[in-house]
BARO-591583 format. One record per atom (N, C-alpha, C): residue number from 1; x, y, z. Coordinates in steps of 0.02 Angstrom, whole numbers, always signed. Example, Ala and Ser with C-alpha at 12.3 -4.5 7.8 and 13.67 -1.06 7.14 Angstrom:
+-----+--------+--------+--------+
|   i |     px |     py |     pz |
+-----+--------+--------+--------+
|   1 |   +660 |   -284 |   +390 |
|   1 |   +615 |   -225 |   +390 |
|   1 |   +660 |   -165 |   +390 |
|   2 |   +642 |   -112 |   +354 |
|   2 |   +684 |    -53 |   +357 |
|   2 |   +645 |     +2 |   +394 |
+-----+--------+--------+--------+
//
This chain:
+-----+--------+--------+--------+
|   i |     px |     py |     pz |
+-----+--------+--------+--------+
|   1 |  +4035 |   -874 |  +2548 |
|   1 |  +4007 |   -834 |  +2501 |
|   1 |  +3939 |   -837 |  +2519 |
|   2 |  +3897 |   -773 |  +2524 |
|   2 |  +3830 |   -778 |  +2543 |
|   2 |  +3788 |   -774 |  +2475 |
|   3 |  +3733 |   -795 |  +2471 |
|   3 |  +3692 |   -778 |  +2422 |
|   3 |  +3661 |   -695 |  +2408 |
|   4 |  +3658 |   -669 |  +2378 |
|   4 |  +3623 |   -613 |  +2353 |
|   4 |  +3550 |   -615 |  +2340 |
|   5 |  +3515 |   -604 |  +2387 |
|   5 |  +3441 |   -615 |  +2378 |
|   5 |  +3404 |   -529 |  +2360 |
|   6 |  +3380 |   -526 |  +2291 |
|   6 |  +3334 |   -473 |  +2294 |
|   6 |  +3262 |   -469 |  +2315 |
|   7 |  +3253 |   -430 |  +2350 |
|   7 |  +3186 |   -429 |  +2389 |
|   7 |  +3138 |   -389 |  +2335 |
|   8 |  +3071 |   -412 |  +2334 |
|   8 |  +3030 |   -382 |  +2294 |
|   8 |  +3011 |   -308 |  +2294 |
|   9 |  +3034 |   -303 |  +2373 |
|   9 |  +2998 |   -227 |  +2381 |
|   9 |  +3051 |   -177 |  +2380 |
|  10 |  +3118 |   -210 |  +2349 |
|  10 |  +3179 |   -170 |  +2345 |
|  10 |  +3172 |   -121 |  +2265 |
|  11 |  +3121 |   -155 |  +2229 |
|  11 |  +3112 |   -145 |  +2159 |
|  11 |  +3041 |   -123 |  +2148 |
|  12 |  +3018 |    -85 |  +2095 |
|  12 |  +2948 |    -79 |  +2080 |
|  12 |  +2916 |   -148 |  +2072 |
|  13 |  +2855 |   -162 |  +2099 |
|  13 |  +2823 |   -231 |  +2105 |
|  13 |  +2830 |   -262 |  +2026 |
|  14 |  +2833 |   -222 |  +1971 |
|  14 |  +2831 |   -257 |  +1909 |
|  14 |  +2894 |   -273 |  +1874 |
|  15 |  +2947 |   -251 |  +1910 |
|  15 |  +3014 |   -268 |  +1877 |
|  15 |  +3052 |   -333 |  +1910 |
|  16 |  +3085 |   -357 |  +1870 |
|  16 |  +3100 |   -415 |  +1881 |
|  16 |  +3196 |   -399 |  +1878 |
|  17 |  +3242 |   -429 |  +1916 |
|  17 |  +3303 |   -411 |  +1932 |
|  17 |  +3356 |   -398 |  +1867 |
|  18 |  +3322 |   -431 |  +1812 |
|  18 |  +3355 |   -418 |  +1741 |
|  18 |  +3432 |   -443 |  +1732 |
|  19 |  +3442 |   -493 |  +1793 |
|  19 |  +3518 |   -532 |  +1778 |
|  19 |  +3501 |   -606 |  +1835 |
|  20 |  +3540 |   -646 |  +1819 |
|  20 |  +3542 |   -703 |  +1864 |
|  20 |  +3550 |   -686 |  +1932 |
|  21 |  +3491 |   -692 |  +1987 |
|  21 |  +3499 |   -676 |  +2054 |
|  21 |  +3442 |   -693 |  +2093 |
|  22 |  +3448 |   -731 |  +2148 |
|  22 |  +3401 |   -760 |  +2183 |
|  22 |  +3343 |   -691 |  +2195 |
|  23 |  +3276 |   -716 |  +2201 |
|  23 |  +3228 |   -667 |  +2218 |
|  23 |  +3172 |   -705 |  +2230 |
|  24 |  +3128 |   -673 |  +2260 |
|  24 |  +3051 |   -697 |  +2268 |
|  24 |  +2997 |   -643 |  +2243 |
|  25 |  +2955 |   -675 |  +2222 |
|  25 |  +2882 |   -635 |  +2212 |
|  25 |  +2822 |   -650 |  +2248 |
|  26 |  +2785 |   -602 |  +2278 |
|  26 |  +2724 |   -627 |  +2312 |
|  26 |  +2679 |   -628 |  +2262 |
|  27 |  +2616 |   -665 |  +2282 |
|  27 |  +2573 |   -685 |  +2225 |
|  27 |  +2545 |   -627 |  +2195 |
|  28 |  +2543 |   -625 |  +2132 |
|  28 |  +2508 |   -560 |  +2092 |
|  28 |  +2572 |   -515 |  +2066 |
|  29 |  +2627 |   -528 |  +2089 |
|  29 |  +2689 |   -478 |  +2072 |
|  29 |  +2721 |   -511 |  +2001 |
|  30 |  +2758 |   -463 |  +1970 |
|  30 |  +2787 |   -497 |  +1912 |
|  30 |  +2776 |   -433 |  +1862 |
|  31 |  +2803 |   -457 |  +1801 |
|  31 |  +2785 |   -411 |  +1742 |
|  31 |  +2732 |   -417 |  +1714 |
|  32 |  +2660 |   -385 |  +1716 |
|  32 |  +2606 |   -397 |  +1696 |
|  32 |  +2595 |   -359 |  +1627 |
|  33 |  +2542 |   -388 |  +1598 |
|  33 |  +2535 |   -366 |  +1508 |
|  33 |  +2464 |   -382 |  +1514 |
|  34 |  +2407 |   -337 |  +1472 |
|  34 |  +2352 |   -361 |  +1442 |
|  34 |  +2368 |   -374 |  +1377 |
|  35 |  +2342 |   -430 |  +1349 |
|  35 |  +2334 |   -444 |  +1277 |
|  35 |  +2269 |   -480 |  +1257 |
|  36 |  +2237 |   -450 |  +1211 |
|  36 |  +2170 |   -481 |  +1207 |
|  36 |  +2122 |   -473 |  +1269 |
|  37 |  +2104 |   -530 |  +1292 |
|  37 |  +2065 |   -537 |  +1359 |
|  37 |  +2095 |   -571 |  +1411 |
|  38 |  +2170 |   -567 |  +1409 |
|  38 |  +2211 |   -618 |  +1449 |
|  38 |  +2259 |   -565 |  +1494 |
|  39 |  +2266 |   -592 |  +1531 |
|  39 |  +2326 |   -563 |  +1584 |
|  39 |  +2377 |   -600 |  +1602 |
|  40 |  +2441 |   -576 |  +1560 |
|  40 |  +2506 |   -627 |  +1563 |
|  40 |  +2549 |   -573 |  +1618 |
|  41 |  +2578 |   -626 |  +1672 |
|  41 |  +2604 |   -602 |  +1703 |
|  41 |  +2684 |   -645 |  +1703 |
|  42 |  +2742 |   -612 |  +1695 |
|  42 |  +2794 |   -646 |  +1679 |
|  42 |  +2829 |   -651 |  +1752 |
|  43 |  +2849 |   -714 |  +1778 |
|  43 |  +2889 |   -722 |  +1849 |
|  43 |  +2951 |   -713 |  +1838 |
|  44 |  +2974 |   -739 |  +1776 |
|  44 |  +3048 |   -756 |  +1767 |
|  44 |  +3070 |   -743 |  +1693 |
|  45 |  +3112 |   -703 |  +1678 |
|  45 |  +3135 |   -682 |  +1605 |
|  45 |  +3193 |   -724 |  +1574 |
|  46 |  +3215 |   -723 |  +1519 |
|  46 |  +3279 |   -750 |  +1493 |
|  46 |  +3326 |   -707 |  +1523 |
|  47 |  +3329 |   -639 |  +1549 |
|  47 |  +3374 |   -599 |  +1569 |
|  47 |  +3394 |   -632 |  +1635 |
|  48 |  +3357 |   -652 |  +1684 |
|  48 |  +3371 |   -701 |  +1745 |
|  48 |  +3401 |   -766 |  +1732 |
|  49 |  +3388 |   -805 |  +1675 |
|  49 |  +3396 |   -853 |  +1653 |
|  49 |  +3457 |   -876 |  +1602 |
|  50 |  +3487 |   -819 |  +1575 |
|  50 |  +3534 |   -817 |  +1535 |
|  50 |  +3512 |   -837 |  +1462 |
|  51 |  +3457 |   -823 |  +1447 |
|  51 |  +3422 |   -842 |  +1392 |
|  51 |  +3390 |   -909 |  +1394 |
|  52 |  +3398 |   -946 |  +1443 |
|  52 |  +3370 |  -1012 |  +1444 |
|  52 |  +3308 |  -1015 |  +1428 |
|  53 |  +3271 |   -979 |  +1463 |
|  53 |  +3188 |   -990 |  +1482 |
|  53 |  +3156 |   -936 |  +1506 |
|  54 |  +3090 |   -939 |  +1505 |
|  54 |  +3053 |   -881 |  +1536 |
|  54 |  +2993 |   -925 |  +1560 |
|  55 |  +2963 |   -899 |  +1617 |
|  55 |  +2914 |   -919 |  +1652 |
|  55 |  +2854 |   -877 |  +1668 |
|  56 |  +2792 |   -886 |  +1657 |
|  56 |  +2741 |   -833 |  +1646 |
|  56 |  +2675 |   -870 |  +1661 |
|  57 |  +2614 |   -825 |  +1680 |
|  57 |  +2554 |   -868 |  +1695 |
|  57 |  +2505 |   -817 |  +1648 |
|  58 |  +2448 |   -842 |  +1639 |
|  58 |  +2397 |   -801 |  +1585 |
|  58 |  +2340 |   -846 |  +1615 |
|  59 |  +2286 |   -783 |  +1631 |
|  59 |  +2226 |   -788 |  +1661 |
|  59 |  +2175 |   -758 |  +1609 |
|  60 |  +2117 |   -786 |  +1608 |
|  60 |  +2084 |   -765 |  +1559 |
|  60 |  +2010 |   -784 |  +1563 |
|  61 |  +1961 |   -760 |  +1531 |
|  61 |  +1882 |   -774 |  +1545 |
|  61 |  +1882 |   -826 |  +1470 |
|  62 |  +1833 |   -857 |  +1469 |
|  62 |  +1808 |   -899 |  +1418 |
|  62 |  +1803 |   -839 |  +1341 |
|  63 |  +1829 |   -886 |  +1301 |
|  63 |  +1846 |   -824 |  +1255 |
|  63 |  +1848 |   -860 |  +1177 |
|  64 |  +1859 |   -812 |  +1130 |
|  64 |  +1903 |   -841 |  +1071 |
|  64 |  +1972 |   -878 |  +1059 |
|  65 |  +1977 |   -916 |  +1016 |
|  65 |  +2034 |   -942 |  +1001 |
|  65 |  +2090 |   -885 |   +976 |
|  66 |  +2153 |   -898 |  +1022 |
|  66 |  +2205 |   -865 |   +996 |
|  66 |  +2218 |   -865 |   +920 |
|  67 |  +2259 |   -821 |   +885 |
|  67 |  +2263 |   -835 |   +816 |
|  67 |  +2317 |   -878 |   +819 |
|  68 |  +2314 |   -937 |   +774 |
|  68 |  +2353 |   -984 |   +762 |
|  68 |  +2431 |   -948 |   +739 |
|  69 |  +2482 |   -993 |   +758 |
|  69 |  +2542 |   -959 |   +766 |
|  69 |  +2605 |  -1013 |   +768 |
|  70 |  +2660 |   -991 |   +752 |
|  70 |  +2717 |  -1035 |   +762 |
|  70 |  +2778 |   -999 |   +787 |
|  71 |  +2827 |  -1017 |   +809 |
|  71 |  +2888 |   -978 |   +828 |
|  71 |  +2946 |  -1029 |   +807 |
|  72 |  +3001 |  -1012 |   +758 |
|  72 |  +3044 |  -1068 |   +742 |
|  72 |  +3084 |  -1093 |   +792 |
|  73 |  +3105 |  -1046 |   +835 |
|  73 |  +3159 |  -1052 |   +882 |
|  73 |  +3122 |  -1054 |   +975 |
|  74 |  +3068 |  -1060 |   +966 |
|  74 |  +3025 |  -1053 |  +1057 |
|  74 |  +2980 |  -1114 |  +1054 |
|  75 |  +3008 |  -1162 |  +1106 |
|  75 |  +2974 |  -1209 |  +1146 |
|  75 |  +2932 |  -1185 |  +1180 |
|  76 |  +2869 |  -1218 |  +1199 |
|  76 |  +2817 |  -1192 |  +1243 |
|  76 |  +2784 |  -1240 |  +1288 |
|  77 |  +2765 |  -1234 |  +1334 |
|  77 |  +2728 |  -1278 |  +1381 |
|  77 |  +2670 |  -1231 |  +1411 |
|  78 |  +2609 |  -1275 |  +1415 |
|  78 |  +2554 |  -1260 |  +1442 |
|  78 |  +2535 |  -1324 |  +1512 |
|  79 |  +2537 |  -1275 |  +1569 |
|  79 |  +2507 |  -1314 |  +1638 |
|  79 |  +2451 |  -1285 |  +1659 |
|  80 |  +2396 |  -1314 |  +1658 |
|  80 |  +2333 |  -1276 |  +1681 |
|  80 |  +2339 |  -1282 |  +1745 |
|  81 |  +2333 |  -1228 |  +1796 |
|  81 |  +2320 |  -1212 |  +1850 |
|  81 |  +2261 |  -1228 |  +1881 |
|  82 |  +2215 |  -1185 |  +1835 |
|  82 |  +2153 |  -1186 |  +1861 |
|  82 |  +2095 |  -1176 |  +1801 |
|  83 |  +2042 |  -1221 |  +1786 |
|  83 |  +2001 |  -1216 |  +1726 |
|  83 |  +2014 |  -1273 |  +1674 |
|  84 |  +2001 |  -1242 |  +1609 |
|  84 |  +2006 |  -1293 |  +1556 |
|  84 |  +2023 |  -1251 |  +1493 |
|  85 |  +2073 |  -1267 |  +1476 |
|  85 |  +2102 |  -1233 |  +1409 |
|  85 |  +2107 |  -1292 |  +1346 |
|  86 |  +2087 |  -1266 |  +1289 |
|  86 |  +2084 |  -1309 |  +1238 |
|  86 |  +2158 |  -1289 |  +1198 |
|  87 |  +2209 |  -1342 |  +1184 |
|  87 |  +2250 |  -1332 |  +1144 |
|  87 |  +2255 |  -1365 |  +1082 |
|  88 |  +2273 |  -1347 |  +1032 |
|  88 |  +2274 |  -1377 |   +971 |
|  88 |  +2355 |  -1357 |   +940 |
|  89 |  +2372 |  -1406 |   +916 |
|  89 |  +2449 |  -1403 |   +883 |
|  89 |  +2449 |  -1454 |   +821 |
|  90 |  +2480 |  -1415 |   +765 |
|  90 |  +2474 |  -1469 |   +702 |
|  90 |  +2546 |  -1486 |   +697 |
|  91 |  +2563 |  -1562 |   +694 |
|  91 |  +2635 |  -1576 |   +709 |
|  91 |  +2675 |  -1560 |   +635 |
|  92 |  +2722 |  -1588 |   +610 |
|  92 |  +2770 |  -1577 |   +559 |
|  92 |  +2728 |  -1613 |   +493 |
|  93 |  +2680 |  -1670 |   +511 |
|  93 |  +2653 |  -1712 |   +457 |
|  93 |  +2576 |  -1669 |   +440 |
|  94 |  +2561 |  -1634 |   +479 |
|  94 |  +2496 |  -1591 |   +461 |
|  94 |  +2439 |  -1624 |   +517 |
|  95 |  +2453 |  -1682 |   +550 |
|  95 |  +2401 |  -1707 |   +598 |
|  95 |  +2400 |  -1662 |   +654 |
|  96 |  +2323 |  -1648 |   +685 |
|  96 |  +2320 |  -1599 |   +726 |
|  96 |  +2313 |  -1637 |   +793 |
|  97 |  +2342 |  -1608 |   +853 |
|  97 |  +2321 |  -1643 |   +911 |
|  97 |  +2272 |  -1583 |   +946 |
|  98 |  +2219 |  -1602 |   +967 |
|  98 |  +2177 |  -1545 |   +997 |
|  98 |  +2149 |  -1581 |  +1049 |
|  99 |  +2149 |  -1554 |  +1105 |
|  99 |  +2139 |  -1573 |  +1177 |
|  99 |  +2113 |  -1528 |  +1213 |
| 100 |  +2077 |  -1534 |  +1272 |
| 100 |  +2053 |  -1494 |  +1310 |
| 100 |  +2092 |  -1515 |  +1382 |
| 101 |  +2136 |  -1463 |  +1400 |
| 101 |  +2174 |  -1468 |  +1455 |
| 101 |  +2125 |  -1454 |  +1522 |
| 102 |  +2135 |  -1489 |  +1579 |
| 102 |  +2103 |  -1460 |  +1637 |
| 102 |  +2162 |  -1461 |  +1689 |
| 103 |  +2116 |  -1433 |  +1753 |
| 103 |  +2182 |  -1421 |  +1804 |
| 103 |  +2226 |  -1474 |  +1821 |
| 104 |  +2282 |  -1459 |  +1825 |
| 104 |  +2342 |  -1523 |  +1834 |
| 104 |  +2360 |  -1541 |  +1765 |
| 105 |  +2307 |  -1526 |  +1708 |
| 105 |  +2339 |  -1547 |  +1638 |
| 105 |  +2425 |  -1520 |  +1597 |
| 106 |  +2448 |  -1541 |  +1575 |
| 106 |  +2502 |  -1527 |  +1537 |
| 106 |  +2504 |  -1529 |  +1471 |
| 107 |  +2526 |  -1483 |  +1433 |
| 107 |  +2537 |  -1491 |  +1363 |
| 107 |  +2589 |  -1456 |  +1327 |
| 108 |  +2634 |  -1479 |  +1286 |
| 108 |  +2694 |  -1460 |  +1262 |
| 108 |  +2702 |  -1457 |  +1185 |
| 109 |  +2726 |  -1393 |  +1165 |
| 109 |  +2726 |  -1368 |  +1093 |
| 109 |  +2792 |  -1349 |  +1068 |
| 110 |  +2831 |  -1400 |  +1038 |
| 110 |  +2893 |  -1387 |  +1011 |
| 110 |  +2899 |  -1338 |   +971 |
| 111 |  +2947 |  -1314 |   +956 |
| 111 |  +2965 |  -1261 |   +916 |
| 111 |  +2955 |  -1277 |   +832 |
| 112 |  +2926 |  -1217 |   +798 |
| 112 |  +2902 |  -1221 |   +735 |
| 112 |  +2835 |  -1249 |   +721 |
| 113 |  +2797 |  -1272 |   +773 |
| 113 |  +2740 |  -1302 |   +749 |
| 113 |  +2681 |  -1247 |   +766 |
| 114 |  +2631 |  -1257 |   +710 |
| 114 |  +2578 |  -1202 |   +729 |
| 114 |  +2531 |  -1222 |   +777 |
| 115 |  +2511 |  -1181 |   +819 |
| 115 |  +2461 |  -1212 |   +880 |
| 115 |  +2425 |  -1137 |   +890 |
| 116 |  +2374 |  -1146 |   +930 |
| 116 |  +2318 |  -1101 |   +947 |
| 116 |  +2295 |  -1129 |  +1013 |
| 117 |  +2271 |  -1093 |  +1062 |
| 117 |  +2233 |  -1103 |  +1122 |
| 117 |  +2177 |  -1072 |  +1148 |
| 118 |  +2126 |  -1092 |  +1181 |
| 118 |  +2069 |  -1058 |  +1196 |
| 118 |  +2037 |  -1073 |  +1270 |
| 119 |  +2018 |  -1029 |  +1304 |
| 119 |  +1997 |  -1054 |  +1368 |
| 119 |  +1943 |  -1075 |  +1373 |
| 120 |  +1913 |  -1135 |  +1393 |
| 120 |  +1844 |  -1166 |  +1382 |
| 120 |  +1796 |  -1166 |  +1437 |
| 121 |  +1821 |  -1148 |  +1506 |
| 121 |  +1791 |  -1136 |  +1550 |
| 121 |  +1782 |  -1078 |  +1574 |
| 122 |  +1747 |  -1044 |  +1632 |
| 122 |  +1725 |   -977 |  +1633 |
| 122 |  +1781 |   -941 |  +1647 |
| 123 |  +1837 |   -959 |  +1679 |
| 123 |  +1902 |   -924 |  +1690 |
| 123 |  +1942 |   -985 |  +1697 |
| 124 |  +2006 |   -971 |  +1658 |
| 124 |  +2067 |  -1017 |  +1678 |
| 124 |  +2142 |   -980 |  +1693 |
| 125 |  +2163 |  -1020 |  +1730 |
| 125 |  +2239 |   -996 |  +1741 |
| 125 |  +2297 |  -1042 |  +1717 |
| 126 |  +2342 |  -1016 |  +1675 |
| 126 |  +2405 |  -1072 |  +1657 |
| 126 |  +2456 |  -1046 |  +1681 |
| 127 |  +2506 |  -1096 |  +1677 |
| 127 |  +2577 |  -1097 |  +1693 |
| 127 |  +2613 |  -1103 |  +1628 |
| 128 |  +2645 |  -1061 |  +1589 |
| 128 |  +2694 |  -1058 |  +1539 |
| 128 |  +2760 |  -1054 |  +1542 |
| 129 |  +2788 |  -1099 |  +1508 |
| 129 |  +2865 |  -1083 |  +1508 |
| 129 |  +2887 |  -1094 |  +1447 |
| 130 |  +2929 |  -1038 |  +1411 |
| 130 |  +2947 |  -1046 |  +1352 |
| 130 |  +3036 |  -1045 |  +1331 |
| 131 |  +3062 |  -1047 |  +1272 |
| 131 |  +3119 |  -1027 |  +1280 |
| 131 |  +3134 |   -949 |  +1288 |
| 132 |  +3197 |   -935 |  +1328 |
| 132 |  +3201 |   -874 |  +1358 |
| 132 |  +3200 |   -807 |  +1298 |
| 133 |  +3166 |   -760 |  +1330 |
| 133 |  +3146 |   -711 |  +1284 |
| 133 |  +3084 |   -689 |  +1260 |
| 134 |  +3041 |   -745 |  +1228 |
| 134 |  +2987 |   -751 |  +1210 |
| 134 |  +2934 |   -711 |  +1259 |
| 135 |  +2937 |   -733 |  +1324 |
| 135 |  +2898 |   -708 |  +1369 |
| 135 |  +2878 |   -632 |  +1359 |
| 136 |  +2924 |   -601 |  +1343 |
| 136 |  +2912 |   -518 |  +1325 |
| 136 |  +2876 |   -504 |  +1279 |
| 137 |  +2856 |   -545 |  +1235 |
| 137 |  +2797 |   -546 |  +1169 |
| 137 |  +2740 |   -503 |  +1202 |
| 138 |  +2711 |   -533 |  +1246 |
| 138 |  +2640 |   -507 |  +1272 |
| 138 |  +2647 |   -439 |  +1294 |
| 139 |  +2693 |   -410 |  +1323 |
| 139 |  +2686 |   -332 |  +1333 |
| 139 |  +2708 |   -300 |  +1258 |
| 140 |  +2752 |   -324 |  +1233 |
| 140 |  +2767 |   -290 |  +1165 |
| 140 |  +2691 |   -298 |  +1107 |
| 141 |  +2658 |   -350 |  +1102 |
| 141 |  +2608 |   -341 |  +1062 |
| 141 |  +2540 |   -308 |  +1112 |
| 142 |  +2529 |   -317 |  +1169 |
| 142 |  +2478 |   -285 |  +1210 |
| 142 |  +2500 |   -227 |  +1260 |
| 143 |  +2482 |   -223 |  +1308 |
| 143 |  +2493 |   -163 |  +1344 |
| 143 |  +2511 |   -175 |  +1418 |
| 144 |  +2572 |   -149 |  +1438 |
| 144 |  +2593 |   -161 |  +1507 |
| 144 |  +2525 |   -146 |  +1559 |
| 145 |  +2520 |   -169 |  +1622 |
| 145 |  +2477 |   -146 |  +1663 |
| 145 |  +2512 |   -162 |  +1744 |
| 146 |  +2460 |   -125 |  +1771 |
| 146 |  +2478 |   -147 |  +1846 |
| 146 |  +2413 |   -186 |  +1881 |
| 147 |  +2362 |   -201 |  +1839 |
| 147 |  +2314 |   -223 |  +1855 |
| 147 |  +2318 |   -307 |  +1872 |
| 148 |  +2287 |   -331 |  +1923 |
| 148 |  +2303 |   -411 |  +1928 |
| 148 |  +2247 |   -463 |  +1895 |
| 149 |  +2197 |   -432 |  +1855 |
| 149 |  +2153 |   -464 |  +1829 |
| 149 |  +2143 |   -448 |  +1755 |
| 150 |  +2127 |   -492 |  +1716 |
| 150 |  +2109 |   -488 |  +1649 |
| 150 |  +2088 |   -426 |  +1633 |
| 151 |  +2082 |   -392 |  +1574 |
| 151 |  +2052 |   -323 |  +1564 |
| 151 |  +1974 |   -336 |  +1559 |
| 152 |  +1935 |   -287 |  +1576 |
| 152 |  +1855 |   -281 |  +1560 |
| 152 |  +1847 |   -270 |  +1493 |
| 153 |  +1893 |   -236 |  +1452 |
| 153 |  +1874 |   -229 |  +1391 |
| 153 |  +1954 |   -249 |  +1361 |
| 154 |  +1936 |   -291 |  +1304 |
| 154 |  +1990 |   -335 |  +1267 |
| 154 |  +2043 |   -281 |  +1243 |
| 155 |  +2110 |   -293 |  +1251 |
| 155 |  +2158 |   -249 |  +1213 |
| 155 |  +2173 |   -273 |  +1152 |
| 156 |  +2145 |   -248 |  +1109 |
| 156 |  +2166 |   -273 |  +1041 |
| 156 |  +2218 |   -229 |  +1003 |
| 157 |  +2279 |   -250 |   +997 |
| 157 |  +2339 |   -216 |   +968 |
| 157 |  +2306 |   -195 |   +880 |
| 158 |  +2344 |   -150 |   +870 |
| 158 |  +2342 |   -122 |   +791 |
| 158 |  +2378 |   -187 |   +760 |
| 159 |  +2361 |   -181 |   +695 |
| 159 |  +2409 |   -228 |   +658 |
| 159 |  +2470 |   -214 |   +650 |
| 160 |  +2496 |   -153 |   +654 |
| 160 |  +2567 |   -136 |   +658 |
| 160 |  +2587 |   -154 |   +726 |
| 161 |  +2570 |   -135 |   +768 |
| 161 |  +2602 |   -171 |   +839 |
| 161 |  +2601 |   -239 |   +851 |
| 162 |  +2566 |   -268 |   +822 |
| 162 |  +2545 |   -345 |   +813 |
| 162 |  +2613 |   -377 |   +771 |
| 163 |  +2608 |   -347 |   +719 |
| 163 |  +2657 |   -354 |   +676 |
| 163 |  +2734 |   -348 |   +700 |
| 164 |  +2743 |   -289 |   +728 |
| 164 |  +2816 |   -275 |   +757 |
| 164 |  +2834 |   -316 |   +806 |
| 165 |  +2783 |   -344 |   +853 |
| 165 |  +2804 |   -378 |   +901 |
| 165 |  +2815 |   -443 |   +880 |
| 166 |  +2759 |   -471 |   +826 |
| 166 |  +2778 |   -541 |   +799 |
| 166 |  +2850 |   -539 |   +774 |
| 167 |  +2886 |   -493 |   +732 |
| 167 |  +2937 |   -486 |   +703 |
| 167 |  +2989 |   -492 |   +754 |
| 168 |  +2990 |   -447 |   +810 |
| 168 |  +3041 |   -446 |   +855 |
| 168 |  +3044 |   -510 |   +903 |
| 169 |  +2998 |   -534 |   +909 |
| 169 |  +2983 |   -599 |   +928 |
| 169 |  +2986 |   -666 |   +915 |
| 170 |  +2998 |   -654 |   +846 |
| 170 |  +3004 |   -714 |   +771 |
| 170 |  +2935 |   -762 |   +789 |
| 171 |  +2879 |   -732 |   +797 |
| 171 |  +2819 |   -748 |   +796 |
| 171 |  +2781 |   -754 |   +737 |
| 172 |  +2755 |   -810 |   +701 |
| 172 |  +2744 |   -800 |   +647 |
| 172 |  +2665 |   -829 |   +635 |
| 173 |  +2626 |   -780 |   +632 |
| 173 |  +2536 |   -782 |   +630 |
| 173 |  +2519 |   -812 |   +568 |
| 174 |  +2462 |   -861 |   +572 |
| 174 |  +2460 |   -901 |   +516 |
| 174 |  +2377 |   -890 |   +511 |
| 175 |  +2341 |   -834 |   +490 |
| 175 |  +2275 |   -806 |   +497 |
| 175 |  +2234 |   -846 |   +451 |
| 176 |  +2261 |   -869 |   +396 |
| 176 |  +2223 |   -929 |   +361 |
| 176 |  +2219 |   -989 |   +385 |
| 177 |  +2241 |  -1008 |   +438 |
| 177 |  +2232 |  -1066 |   +462 |
| 177 |  +2203 |  -1081 |   +520 |
| 178 |  +2139 |  -1128 |   +535 |
| 178 |  +2109 |  -1145 |   +595 |
| 178 |  +2117 |  -1203 |   +629 |
| 179 |  +2137 |  -1207 |   +688 |
| 179 |  +2141 |  -1260 |   +719 |
| 179 |  +2095 |  -1286 |   +778 |
| 180 |  +2058 |  -1217 |   +784 |
| 180 |  +2005 |  -1228 |   +846 |
| 180 |  +1941 |  -1204 |   +815 |
| 181 |  +1888 |  -1250 |   +805 |
| 181 |  +1841 |  -1203 |   +781 |
| 181 |  +1789 |  -1162 |   +820 |
+-----+--------+--------+--------+
//
């Protein structure tokens, strides 16, 4: 039995197979979305992993902290590919772990914990892995794009769009909490 390989040039560049099948993507390919001042590129979704996990990159310039949020059933990792990213996580006892991660550093946020992050360097890229399905939040909250760079003008979703994406992907924002000054 030979493996079925899905070549990136057989489907639109922004489309993943949508089922468990071997495939490759060239640099910059994947499902891209702009949200705030960031470019998210989904490399692997829950569709390809039978809901187990999703893999994405985030690229952004120095900016403001992402609103504090939590997702009860989504685990998330931050692996810094380039630059510096501050990650702050409030544990179950209310203590805050606040660290600046630099190239090669790794951070883990267990499901249910409030967290936020902010790019500290002029520009940064991270690799993220999350529980399958959540990786599609970024396109639902922001806008799909064919661009391969962060937006020149931030993409700020309406309250309704952000709220609907949060409900759909079980992402709870805590606008009254600040973890990063």
